[in-house]
N, C-alpha and C positions, 0 to 999 in steps of 0.2 A: 578549529573544527571545522571552517566553512573558509571561501573562495570567495570573493567577486569573478564575475568573467572578466578574463584575462586572452592577449593576444595565444595562439595553439605555441608555439617555442616558449612561452614557462610552464604551460596546462598538468605536464606530467609533475615539474617540480613541483607545482603545487599541492600535487595529488599526494606527493611523498612527503610532504611538511604537515599537511591536514592527518596523514598517517601517523607520523612520529607524535603531532599535537595531542592527536585520538592519545595515545597509547599513554604522555603525561594529565588527562585529567583524568580526576576521582570525583566522586560526588555520591552520599547515600540516599538511595532507595526512598521516595517519597513514603509517606505513614499515609496509608491509603486503607481505611476501614471496607474490606471486603461487601458490595451487595450487587443485589441481580440488575444484571440491565431490562430496560425498557425496553418490551417490544413492541414499536409499530406497524401495523399493515397495510403501507398502503398502495396505490395503486402507478401500475406502468401504465404508460402513453394509448396502451391496448386494450389497457384494462385486467392485464395478470397481476397477482397478487403478490406483492415484493415485503418481503421482513428489512423491516431498518430498526438496528437496537441503537439505543441512548442512552449513555450515561450523560451525567453535567452537575457543576458545582451550582450553588445558590445563586451566584451571581456570575455568568460568565463575559471574559475577556475578549471569548470569540468561540469559532468554530470551526469541528474540524471533521469531513467525512470521510472513512478508511473504508476502501476496497481492497476484498480481498486477493490470494491469488489462483491459481490454474486448480488445483488439487481440493484444499479445504477451508471451508466457510466462517464467516465472520466469530464466531464466540472462539473455538479453539485456537484461532490465529492474536486475535484482538482483546478477548475478558479472559483469558486461562489463570482458575484462580486452581491455586497451590498452596495445600497451609503449612503455615510459616516461610510462606516466602510471596515477595511479591511480580508475580512475570505477566498481570495487564496491563496490556499496554493504554487501554482506555484509560483506564485506573492512574493510568501515570500523565497522561494530560488533563485528566481531571482534575489532578494535584496542582496540574502550574495553571489553571485556572479557566481550562477549554471544556467547552462541552466538545464529546467526540460521541459521533453516530459511526454506524458500521451496516454496510448494507449487505446480505447477503444475495445475490444473484441465483437466475433462474436454475433449478436443478440441485442447489447448494443449501443447507442448513437448516432453517424452516422456511425458505421460498421454493414452491415444487413447480417441477418442469412444466414446461407447457405444451401443450398440444402435437406440437412438431418433436417432442422429445430433445431438443438440440437446444443449443445455445450459439451464438455467433458473438463477432467483434461488434457489429451495431447494433444490433437488438442490446447488448452487453451494455454499453456507448450512452444508449437511449436512456435504458433503466438508471444508469449513475444520473442521467441528466435530470430522471423525475425527481429523484432522489434530492441532486440540488434544488431542485424548485421547491418541495414539501420544505423541505430546511429554511431555503431560504424566506417562503414568505412568514417563516416564525420566526426571521431578524435577519437579515443582514444576508451577501453571498459568501457561503462557506469557503473552504480551503479543501481542496483534496487531494486525500494523500494514496496512494497504491502501490500497493505489497506485491512484487512480480510482475504473473500474467495481469493482476493487477493494474501494473504501472504502467503497463502498455495498453490497458483500457482506458486509466486515469491519461494519460497522456493523448490519446485520439479521442474524447471527451472535451482536453481542453482546446484541441486542434477547432474540435467544429461547433463548441457551445461554450467559448469564451465569457461571455456575459455571463453564466451563469456560475462559475465561482471568479474568488479573489486571488488564487494564487493555485501549484499543481505542485505535490510532493511527490517524486517519483523514486519508491525506496526498492533497491535488488531489481532495477532494469532488466531482463535480460537478454531483447532482441537486438541484434546487429541488423541497423538500419538500410544496410545496403543487401541483405539477404532476404529476400520474398518468400511469402509461402505457394505452396503448388497452389491449385483449387481442389476441390473436395470431389473426388469421380462422384458419377450419378450412381445412383439405387443402394447408396449406403443407409445403414438402421443402424442407433445408438446401441451401441454394444453393451453398456450400463455392466462397465464389470469392478468387480467387489475391490476396493481397498484397502491396502493391509499394515500390518504393525511395521514393515519394512521401511515401507514408504513414507509412514507419518513420521520414522526418526531420522530418516537418509537427511536431513537438512540441518541436524548437529552433525558439523564434520571438526569443528576446533577443541579440540582437548582441553577442560577447564572452562569453557564458555558459561556451561549453562549444568547444575548439579545434572544426577541421572535421575534423581526425583523428579523434575522438573521435565527431562523427557517422557519419563514414563506417565505423568499427567497429561501433555498433550498428546501422547499418541491412542490414549483412553479418549479424550477428550475428540481429537479429528474421527476416529471409528464411531465413535456415538452418533457426531453431529450427521458428519459424510461416510455412511458405507458403502455407499457406492459410487461410481467414477463417474461425474458429469462429460457429456460429450459433447464435443465443440466441433464447429464444419463452418463450412469458409470462411477458413481463416485468411486466405488470401484479401479479404476485406479491411487487413490491416496491413498491406501494401498502398494503403492510402493515407496511410500517415507520412506527413514531410514534416520534420524537427523546426523547417524554415517556416512552416505557420502556426509555430507556436506563438505566443507573446504574452500571456500571463507570464508575471514573475515563476519563475522555475528553480526549487531543491532537487537536486540530482544527489542520493545518499546511498550509502551499501557498506558493507560489510568489509573488511580487508580480507578474507577469506572467502568470499564470496564466487564459488563457481561459477557462476553465471551470468552477476552484473559485472565484466571484467573491467580494468583500466582502459582495453582498448575499443570495450564495447562502450563504455562510457565515456572517452576524448571524443568518440563519432559521433552522438548525439548532441555532446553539452556543446561543442563546435558551432556545430549546425542551427540548435535552437536561435529563433529572430526572440527571444525576450533579452527587452533593454534588461533587464536585472535577472540575473541568474545566477545559483550556487551550487558548487561541486561539494560533498564534503566524504569523508571516512570514516569512517568508525573504525579504529583498531584492536585487533583479538577480535572481532567477532566475521559473523558470515552470513548465509543467505538468511538466519531465522534471527539475525540481530535485535526482533521486536520479540525475541521472547530467552535472549539471553542474558548473563548479566549485563551487558552493555545496554541495555534499553534505556537506562537512566541517562548516558550520555546518545540516544537516539534521540528523546524525548526534549532534552536541549534546546539542540542542534535542531528541530522541527521549530519550536516553540520562538525560541531566538528570531530564527529567519522571519515567522510569519511578526514579531513583535518589532523588527526592525524595519520589512514592508509597511507594515502599519504606520509605526511614526513617521515613517518617507513619505506618505500620502497615497500609498500605491494599491492598499486595498478600497 
């Protein structure tokens, strides 16, 4: 399911080996009784209220902060409840002994937009840092896990605030590190475009990866939580990200059929990371929505196995 760092010449071979190993892995979903996540309202550095969701077992063995992607907020992504199915990634982490937190960035879910109406990479990274501080005061440095655009934000946080986290997991990292964002043209106003059911269902591309009932439940939950698309600007702030500045233990992970987090993107990022302890894992038969699909069990195991290993090696 995973590989430690190795020379560039062996990298793609290792990726294929991971893919094949994942195809052979089997596991039963954890039996977790559905329960509502606890909502905390915490302050950002500028005082803006942020919604932070929590689920935890009685005696956590560790703590993970989840950061959602570009379009949909925390609860549809990480705590999806489907009758007769286990789709909540937070519940899967709790079943493995971890306290799971999920942050709604500005404008997403239960966190309002700020007065500017915009979200920027630096503002998002600062808000994640505020959440890490808040969680850390309750005991220990969390592991940070970002999904898609949230993986870009989390990598940015790992570069800027390494003292606030014990490790970073980059799930479905979508950005080619050699490509640069252009600056936002002056005079722009937030578009506030409606989100659509078609867009909500667009990440589920692998036949048989999730039953239709699960897709329909996600579409309904996503549109209820995020009816209006959040507006980003100044995305050229991401251009300051450098893999060579990321030194915390790092797990890069994505689905086999993920059209956004490709092998080429993964190889560029992985081979340039400065982290002495880094792994790259591919989940077979999954795509960009692996955290919601049947392969979620293998994803949770890969993430928690990584955390347990670095913890046992004294790297947390």
